[in-house]
C-alpha positions as CSV (number, residue, x, y, z in Angstrom):
1,M,96.4,99.8,103.5
2,G,97.3,98.7,100.0
3,A,96.9,94.9,99.4
4,M,99.1,94.6,96.4
5,S,101.7,92.7,98.4
6,L,99.2,90.0,99.6
7,G,99.4,86.8,97.5
8,P,101.4,83.7,96.6
9,K,105.1,84.0,95.9
10,H,104.9,82.1,92.7
11,W,103.0,85.1,91.3
12,A,105.9,87.3,92.5
13,P,108.7,86.6,94.9
14,W,108.0,89.7,97.1
15,R,104.4,88.7,97.7
16,I,103.3,87.8,101.3
17,E,101.8,84.3,101.6
18,E,98.3,83.6,103.0
19,E,99.1,82.9,106.6
20,A,101.3,86.0,107.0
21,S,98.9,88.2,105.0
22,I,96.0,87.2,107.1
23,S,97.9,88.0,110.3
24,L,99.1,91.3,108.9
25,L,95.5,92.4,108.2
26,K,94.6,91.6,111.8
27,V,97.5,93.7,113.0
28,A,96.4,96.5,110.7
29,Y,92.8,96.4,112.0
30,D,94.0,96.3,115.6
31,R,96.0,99.5,114.9
32,G,92.9,101.2,113.5
33,I,93.8,100.7,109.8
34,N,90.4,99.5,108.6
35,T,90.5,100.7,104.9
36,W,91.9,98.0,102.7
37,D,92.7,98.6,99.0
38,P,93.1,95.6,96.7
39,V,92.9,95.3,92.9
40,N,91.1,92.4,91.2
41,V,94.1,91.5,89.0
42,H,96.7,91.5,91.7
43,S,97.9,87.9,92.4
44,S,94.9,86.9,90.2
45,S,92.5,88.1,92.8
46,E,94.1,86.1,95.7
47,S,94.5,89.4,97.7
48,E,90.6,89.7,97.8
49,R,90.2,86.2,98.9
50,M,92.8,86.7,101.8
51,I,90.8,89.6,103.0
52,A,87.8,87.5,103.3
53,K,89.7,84.8,105.1
54,A,91.0,87.4,107.6
55,I,87.5,88.6,108.4
56,K,86.2,85.1,109.0
57,K,89.2,83.9,111.0
58,Y,89.2,86.9,113.3
59,H,85.5,87.7,113.2
60,L,86.1,91.3,112.1
61,P,82.9,93.3,111.8
62,R,82.2,94.2,108.1
63,H,80.6,97.5,108.9
64,K,83.8,98.7,110.5
65,L,85.9,97.9,107.3
66,V,86.2,99.9,104.1
67,F,86.9,98.0,100.9
68,M,88.5,100.1,98.1
69,T,88.8,97.4,95.4
70,K,89.3,98.1,91.7
71,C,88.1,96.5,88.4
72,S,91.0,96.2,86.0
73,G,91.4,94.0,82.9
74,Y,91.4,90.2,82.6
75,V,91.7,88.1,85.8
76,P,93.5,84.9,84.9
77,E,92.0,81.6,86.2
78,E,95.5,80.5,87.3
79,T,97.5,82.5,89.9
80,T,100.7,81.6,88.2
81,W,99.8,84.0,85.3
82,R,100.7,87.6,85.7
83,H,98.2,89.5,83.5
84,M,100.7,92.4,82.4
85,F,102.9,89.9,80.7
86,Y,100.2,88.1,78.6
87,G,98.0,91.0,77.3
88,K,97.9,89.7,73.8
89,E,97.7,86.0,74.6
90,M,94.7,86.4,77.0
91,P,91.3,86.3,75.3
92,V,89.0,89.2,75.3
93,S,86.6,88.0,78.0
94,K,83.4,89.2,79.7
95,D,85.6,89.6,82.7
96,Y,86.3,93.0,81.4
97,A,82.7,94.0,81.9
98,I,82.3,96.1,85.0
99,F,79.1,94.2,86.2
100,N,80.9,90.9,86.0
101,A,84.1,92.2,87.6
102,V,82.2,93.6,90.5
103,N,80.1,90.4,91.0
104,A,83.3,88.4,91.0
105,S,85.0,90.7,93.5
106,L,81.9,90.5,95.8
107,D,82.1,86.7,95.7
108,R,85.8,86.7,96.6
109,L,85.5,89.3,99.4
110,E,82.4,87.5,100.6
111,T,80.5,90.7,101.0
112,T,77.3,92.3,99.7
113,Y,78.8,95.6,98.8
114,I,82.0,97.5,97.9
115,D,82.6,100.7,99.8
116,L,84.6,102.3,97.0
117,L,84.9,100.9,93.5
118,Q,87.7,102.3,91.4
119,I,88.2,102.1,87.7
120,R,91.9,101.0,87.3
121,R,93.2,102.9,84.2
122,F,91.0,104.3,81.4
123,D,89.2,102.1,78.9
124,D,89.7,103.7,75.5
125,E,87.5,101.2,73.8
126,T,84.3,101.9,75.7
127,P,82.5,105.3,75.5
128,I,82.8,107.1,78.8
129,E,79.1,107.6,79.1
130,E,78.7,103.8,79.1
131,T,81.2,103.4,81.8
132,V,79.8,106.1,84.0
133,E,76.2,104.7,83.6
134,A,77.4,101.2,84.5
135,L,79.0,102.6,87.7
136,H,75.8,104.6,88.5
137,D,73.7,101.3,88.0
138,L,75.9,99.5,90.5
139,V,75.4,102.3,93.1
140,K,71.7,102.1,92.5
141,A,71.7,98.4,92.9
142,G,73.5,98.7,96.3
143,K,76.5,96.8,95.2
144,V,78.8,99.8,95.3
145,R,78.6,102.8,97.7
146,Y,81.0,105.2,96.1
147,I,82.8,105.3,92.7
148,G,86.3,106.6,91.7
149,A,89.2,106.1,89.4
150,S,92.8,105.0,89.7
151,I,95.7,106.0,87.4
152,I,94.1,108.0,84.7
153,W,94.7,111.5,83.2
154,A,92.8,114.6,84.3
155,T,91.2,114.9,80.8
156,Q,89.8,111.4,81.2
157,S,87.3,112.4,83.9
158,A,87.3,112.0,87.6
159,Q,84.6,110.8,89.8
160,L,84.2,111.3,93.6
161,Y,87.7,110.1,94.3
162,M,91.0,109.7,92.6
163,Q,94.0,107.4,93.3
164,N,97.0,108.2,91.2
165,Y,100.7,107.6,91.2
166,Y,102.1,110.2,93.6
167,N,105.2,110.2,95.8
168,T,108.4,112.0,96.6
169,L,110.0,110.8,93.4
170,Y,107.0,111.3,91.1
171,R,105.1,114.7,91.5
172,E,103.7,115.1,88.0
173,E,100.2,114.9,89.5
174,E,100.8,118.4,91.0
175,R,100.7,119.9,87.5
176,E,97.1,119.0,86.6
177,M,95.5,116.2,88.5
178,N,95.8,117.5,92.1
179,K,94.6,121.0,91.0
180,F,91.8,119.5,89.0
181,C,90.6,117.4,91.9
182,N,90.9,120.2,94.3
183,E,88.8,122.5,92.1
184,R,86.1,119.9,91.6
185,G,86.0,118.6,95.2
186,V,87.4,115.2,94.3
187,G,89.1,113.2,97.1
188,I,92.7,112.2,96.5
189,V,94.6,109.1,97.9
190,P,98.2,108.5,96.5
191,C,99.1,105.2,94.9
192,A,102.6,103.9,95.7
193,P,103.3,106.7,98.3
194,F,106.6,105.0,99.2
195,Q,107.6,104.3,95.5
196,R,107.7,100.6,96.3
197,G,110.0,101.1,99.2
198,Y,112.6,103.2,97.5
199,V,112.0,106.2,99.9
200,C,112.1,104.1,103.0
201,R,115.8,103.2,103.0
202,P,119.1,104.8,101.9
203,P,119.8,104.2,98.1
204,K,122.6,101.9,98.8
205,K,120.2,99.4,100.5
206,N,117.6,99.4,97.8
207,G,119.4,96.7,95.8
208,T,118.8,94.3,98.7
209,M,115.0,94.4,98.2
210,T,113.5,91.2,96.8
211,R,111.1,93.3,94.6
212,V,113.9,95.3,93.1
213,T,115.8,92.2,92.1
214,E,112.7,90.6,90.6
215,E,111.5,93.7,88.7
216,K,114.7,95.2,87.4
217,S,114.5,93.4,84.2
218,W,111.2,95.1,83.1
219,R,110.6,98.1,85.4
220,R,111.6,101.5,84.3
221,A,114.8,102.8,86.0
222,D,113.2,106.1,87.4
223,E,114.5,105.3,90.8
224,L,118.1,104.8,89.7
225,I,118.8,108.3,88.0
226,E,120.9,110.8,89.8
227,L,118.1,113.1,90.7
228,A,116.0,110.4,92.3
229,I,118.9,109.1,94.4
230,S,119.6,112.7,95.6
231,I,116.0,113.1,96.7
232,V,116.2,109.8,98.7
233,H,119.4,110.9,100.2
234,R,117.7,114.2,101.3
235,V,114.8,112.1,102.8
236,H,117.4,110.1,104.7
237,E,119.2,113.2,105.9
238,V,115.9,114.8,107.2
239,A,114.9,111.5,108.9
240,E,118.1,111.2,110.7
241,K,118.0,114.9,111.8
242,K,114.5,114.5,113.1
243,R,115.3,111.0,114.5
244,W,112.5,109.5,112.5
245,K,112.4,106.3,110.5
246,M,112.4,107.0,106.7
247,S,109.2,105.1,106.4
248,Q,107.5,106.9,109.2
249,M,105.7,103.7,109.9
250,E,105.4,104.5,113.6
251,E,103.3,107.6,112.7
252,A,101.3,105.7,110.1
253,L,100.4,103.2,112.8
254,G,100.3,105.7,115.6
255,V,96.7,105.3,116.7
256,I,95.3,103.8,119.8
257,G,94.9,100.1,119.6
258,K,96.9,96.9,119.8
259,T,100.5,97.4,121.0
260,L,102.8,95.9,118.4
261,T,105.6,93.6,119.4
262,K,109.2,94.4,118.3
263,K,109.0,91.6,115.8
264,E,105.7,93.0,114.3
265,E,107.2,96.5,114.0
266,E,110.2,95.2,112.3
267,Y,108.0,93.1,109.9
268,L,105.9,96.1,109.0
269,E,109.1,98.3,108.5
270,N,110.5,95.7,106.1
271,L,107.3,95.5,104.2
272,C,107.4,99.3,103.5
């Protein structure tokens, strides 16, 4: 379960506030979704803090959870700052250091170890040997169980796991990255498998999403080109023919556990 949407709305209007986020994590856990995937910079790390609060509130057993957090860039002290808009203004800080980033995530998650630590994007200013050695030291110290990477090129090295941008509308990973990982035995988990919700609803309804309205001024327009729209139309056509929901949320949550109420199902469907 990606945790990008967890956070205060003043960081982004499509974020899910704390009370609802904590409840959503509990619903996910009850349905067998016990692998949670935050990023340290998202919502200025509030998503990691919300995960810790959910564990404490509902007394969730840590050994039955898998944390797949990432270290990526500078984490602002104020949650009103969105790091991607202030790259030049933010000072070069020790927060960039992997050791410090991991220690900070451990504090926010209130745990002694991270199940899977991911390097979020490639650091061109640091020798790869230094990065890999730091990751290895964290594993030896018991702070990290497994290591991986997220959103990098195949030529920039892969670890034991890869999370890259991959969905129905973006399949470039099939050219190199997926083949590379298969040959090297590297596990793959897609990033943005629903293309931020675009493949979960007919194109004519995409303009009604809060995130689309908020991001259209700076996001690329890949989803709006004719080819992308035709693909989403095809997804819609197949879903109707099979009598499925476009998001396939009922299959994603189709494990034995808590029975969702109709309101909870609609809530998860809208989040997709």
